[in-house]
N, C-alpha and C positions, 0 to 999 in steps of 0.2 A: 504494500500500500504506500502510495506516495502522497505526501502532504506538503504543500507549498506555503511558506511563511515569509512574510515581510515585516521588518521591524522599523517602525516610524515613531520617533520620540518615545522609545521604550514601551509603546503600545503595540501588542502583537495582533496582526490581522491574519486570519487563517482562511484560505480559500476552501471551496467545497472539496471534500475527500474524493479522490479519483477512484471510486469503485461503485459497483451496483449495490445500492442500499436495499435492505430487505423490505418487502411489502407485507410480510406476515412472518410468523414464527414456525419452528419445526414441529410444534405440538398442536397447531390450530387447524390444520387442514382436515376436511371431512368430505364425504360424498357430495355434499351440497356445493363444493368448490370445483366440481368436475368441469373441465374446459377452461378454467381460469388461468390466466398467465400470471405467474408469481415470481418473486425473487426471494431466495432464502440465503441467509448468512449463518455459518456455523462451522463446526469441526467435523472432520471425517472420523466417524466412529467405527465403521466397518467398510471394507472395500473388497468386493468380490469380482474377479475378472473371469468371465465365462467365454473367453475367446472374443467373439464379435459383440458380446453384450456385457456391459458393466453395471453392477449394482452397488450403489454407494449409500450407506446409512449416514445421513447428515444429522448432527446433534447440536442442540443449543440448550439453554436452561429449561426450556418449555417442553422438550420432547425430542423425538427422532422421526425423521421422514425419509422414506426410501426414494432415492434419485436413480433413474435408469438412463443409461446411454445406449440407445438401440443400435442394431447392426447397420441401419441406414444413416447413421450420424456422419457428419463431415469428418475427414481425416484429422483435421486440426483438433476438433472436439475429442475424438477418440484418443489422440496422442496425449492430450491434457489429462483425460480420465486414466490412462495407463500410468502416468507419472505420479498420481496421487498416492500418498502414504498416510498411515494413521496419524491423526491429530493435525493434519494440514488444515489451515483455516481458509475456507473458500466461499465464494459467492456463486450461487447457481440461479440461472434464469431458465424457466421452463414452463410447461403446461401441465396442469393437474389432470390426471385421468384415473378412472376407477380400475382397480385390479380385477382380473378374472376371479370367479368364485373359488376356484381351486387354489388361488394364491393369496387369499385374504388371511392376514395374520391377526387372530383375535387377541393376542398378547400385547399388541401395540395400539395406542390410542389412534394412530393414523394408519392402522393396518388395512383399511379398505381402499386406500388410494396410494398413488405414487406420482412422482413428478418426472415427466419426460424432459431431459435436459436439452436445452438449445445452446447454452453458453455456460462455461465454467471459468471463473477467475480465481487464481491462486493468490490469496491475500498474504499468506505467510506460510513458510515451510516448517518442517519439524524433523530433527534428527531421530535416530532410533530411540524408542522409549525405554527408560530404565525399568518400568513396570507397566503392565497392561491395565487400562482403565476399565473397570466394571466387567472383568472377564471371569469373575467368580473365585479367583484365587486370593489368598490372604497375603498381603504385602507387609513386610516388616515396617514397624512404625518409624524407625529412624530413616528409612528410605522414603517413606511418605512425607516426612517432615522436611527432608532435604529438597524434595521436589514438590513443595506444598501447592504450587500453582496447578500441577497436574492432579494432585489428590483432590483439590477443590472441584475439579470437573466431574468427579464420580457422583453417581446418583445418591449414594448414602450420605456423603457430606452435604450435598445440596438439600437433601430432605431434612437433615439436622438443622441447618441454618434457616430453612423455611419454617420449621417448627419453632425455633427460637424467636424468629421474627413475629410469627402469629401469636405466640404466647405473650411477648412484651406488648404487642399492639392490643391484645385483649386486656392486659393490665391497665394500659393507658386509657382505653375506652371505659372500662369498668370504674376506675377511680375518677375520671373526669366527669362521668355522669353523676357522681356523688359529691360534686363541688370541690374536688381536690384540685390544687394547682401544682403543676410540675415545675419545680424551681431548681436550677443548678446551683451547686455550692462550689467554692474554690477548691482547686487541686493542690496549689502551692500554699502550704499553711505553716504555722508554728507548731512545733512538736508538743503533743499533749500525752499524758499517761493513757495507755491503751493496753490491750491484751497481748500484744506482741511488740517486736522491735520495729522501729520506723525505717523506711527508706529515705535517705537524705539526698538533697540536691544542692550542691554548692552555689553560692551567690556570686555572680561576676562583679556586681557593683559594690558588694560589701565583703571583701576578702576575710576568710575565717568564719563567716556566717553561713548558715545552711537553712534551706527550706525542708519541710517534711511532707511526704506524700500521705494523704489521709488514709487511716485504717477504717474509718467510717465517718459519716457526716454528723456525728453525735452532737457536737457543740453548735453547729450551724443550724440544725433543725430546732434546737432549743431557742436559739436567737430568733428564728422565724416565728415560733409560737409566741414568744414574748413580744415580738413586733406586730402581732395581730393577724398573721396570715391564716390562722384557724385550721386549715387542712392543707397539708403539703405532702408531696411524694417526689421521688426521682429514681431513675434506674442508675444507681451510683457505681462508679468504678472505685474499688478499694484495694489497698496495697499493704501487705503484712509480711515482714521478714521473719518467717518461722519455718520450722522443719516441714518438709512435704509429707503429707499423709494421704490416705485414700480420698478424703473429702476436703483437702486443703491444697492451695497453691499460692504462689507469691502475689498474684493479682487475680481479682475475680469481680463479678458484677452482682449486686444485690438490690432488691427492692427495699427502699428506705422510705418510711412515711411517718407522719406525726399528726396528731389531732389535739385540739384544745377542747376543754369543757366536756370530756367524755369519761365514762367509767369502763371498767374492765370488759364487761359484756358487750359494750359497743365495739371495742376493738376485736373481740373474738367473732362477733357476728359479721363484721366487715370482712375479715380475713377468710372465714369459712365460706362466705358468699363468693369471694374471689375465685376459689378453687372448685366449688361445687355447682355454682349457677352463674357462669359468665354470661353477660347480656350483650357483649359486643358483637359486631357483625362477623367477627372471625370465629365465633364459638362453634359454628358448624364445621369449619375446616379443622379446628382443634379436636373436636369430638371424633373425627374420623381417624385421628392418629392413635396408634396403639399405645404410644408412650403417654399421651394425654389421657387416654381412657384409663391407664393404670393409675395415674395420679388421682383422677376423679374417684376411682374405686377405693383407693387407699384413704382418701379424705372422707368418703361416705361410709366406710365399713366400721363396724364396732371395734373397740380396742382389742378384743380377744382374737380378731381375725387378722391382725396386723403382724408384720415381722420387722424388727424384733418385737416380742410380746410386750405389751404395756400393762403395768400394774397400778392399782390405785394407791395413793399415799396413805401412810398410817395415821396422819393427823386428821382429826375430825373437823378441824377448821377449814380444811381445803374444800372449796366448793366443787360441785360436780364437774363444771367445765374445766377447772384446773386439773382434776383427776384424769380427765380425758387425755391431757397432754403430758402427764407425769410419767417418768420412766423409773426403772429399778435403780438407776444411778443417782437420782435426785427426786425430791418431792416438790420442787418448784418448777413452774412452767418454763420452757426454754427462753421466753423473752424476759424472764426475771433473772435468769442466771447470767453471771458475768465472770469470766476467768480473772484470776488475780494478775495484776499488771506485772509484767517482767521487763518493761521498757526501762532502759537506763535513764538516770536522772542527770547525767553529766553530758548531755548533747552539746557539741560545740555551738556557740552562738546563742 
């Protein structure tokens, strides 16, 4: 792909990209599009050469469409199809046609149609792959991380990112409908006592002084409540310098929220509703996910059906809702427990 750029007074002006831009995606075509002329952009997922006929599975984020180069294609088009390799990025111009009944693939969303190629443009090439994408084999994690951009093209990774997007969007819609405001809090802060050690960022303007990355927005959300914001939330990035465990890593994302003039049951009802009865437009897509269904089942099931088993606290003062969240390790609910601070008190600056 060639892009022409001109620089005038530090303002960059970019001309139109010199390639055929897609008119639809690889997952959108159906029998209703029979006879339509389309342009597809994507990556070569599979390439099968049957002598005079080429079958190319073209993939993008939305799905896979089969592209066919027939035996009556021009020699130039046939030569381009022969040169294609896996993960070449291409633009295909062609006509949609229905497949014969014997060639319909029910496992593909676009299995009833194919695109007869009239033109193929190679936008970028690709050397031999270090591992195959979505071929059913289990690739070592260190190799996947080394070639992360290839790993992200796999269906599994894209489904996980889609689930995360839908879940966070559901949170935002649910809380916004209940008069919460999403407010961002600073990332470069002064070190405060927390449950782990801080990550420090040296200051360029003040030598010997350091900023700390937040372990949680605890102080800021208290300031917001005192400032009269009433209901606040954010999808907060947090940083904690602690030993890695099964459910711990150095940086993570958490839902952080705070409310004014409420009691404990108000908080419990709000959070239970978030996981058991989402009302956002994405709830339908979330419900179709096996992972999301597992979360809903766990939230709705009685304590005796959960793993690890939950037991009621021994103190009679603990209300029923608190017992629901209590575990054998502690009689206080998780949002009440706080680990003893191990952060050093002699931070520089």
